[in-house]
C-alpha positions, 0 to 999 in steps of 0.5 A, spaced: 529 016 689 536 013 690 539 010 696 542 016 701 548 011 703 550 011 696 550 019 697 554 020 703 561 016 701 562 021 695 560 027 700 565 025 706 570 024 701 569 031 698 568 034 705 575 031 707 578 033 701 575 040 702 579 040 710 585 038 707 585 043 702 584 048 707 589 045 712 594 046 706 592 053 705 593 055 712 600 051 712 602 055 706 600 061 709 604 060 715 610 057 711 609 064 707 609 068 713 615 065 716 619 065 710 617 073 709 619 074 717 626 070 715 627 074 709 626 081 713 630 079 718 636 077 714 635 084 710 635 088 716 641 084 719 645 085 712 643 093 712 646 094 719 652 090 718 653 092 710 649 098 708 649 103 714 657 103 715 657 105 707 652 110 708 656 113 714 662 113 709 658 116 703 655 121 708 662 123 711 665 124 703 659 128 702 660 133 707 667 133 705 665 135 698 660 140 700 666 144 705 670 143 699 665 146 694 664 152 699 671 153 699 672 153 692 666 158 691 669 163 696 676 163 693 673 163 686 669 169 688 675 172 691 679 171 685 673 174 681 673 180 685 681 181 684 680 181 677 675 185 676 678 190 681 685 190 677 681 190 670 678 197 673 685 199 675 688 198 668 682 201 664 683 207 669 690 207 668 689 206 660 685 212 660 689 217 664 695 215 659 691 216 653 689 223 656 696 225 658 699 222 651 693 226 648 695 233 651 702 232 650 701 230 642 696 236 642 702 241 645 707 238 640 702 239 634 701 246 636 708 247 637 709 244 630 704 248 627 706 255 630 714 253 628 711 252 621 707 258 621 713 262 623 717 258 617 712 259 612 711 267 614 719 268 613 719 264 607 713 268 604 717 275 606 723 273 603 719 271 596 716 278 596 723 281 598 
């Protein structure tokens, strides 16, 4: 078997390197946490100073747009109702005019037929006489 002293030096070196690696990993973890903490603080500050006021303005604009949309919808409904009522009245008036004209034309046609029958009757009597 070999000398134990010759093995202890490499073991010590490996132990020291392992401790240094552990300290390095711990240091990197702490540094990573500090960077993360600072970035989150920066994001929170940026959100409070920049994004929050913009969001408030956007919310106000959306509320205005919602109100305008509601008014436009209401006015559109009123116009639609008015147009439908007007069309109904025009249809009703057209039907009444058509019925009135039809009655007058029928009366005139009846009178013309009567006059024609009288004329034909008179012409027929003259041709037999």
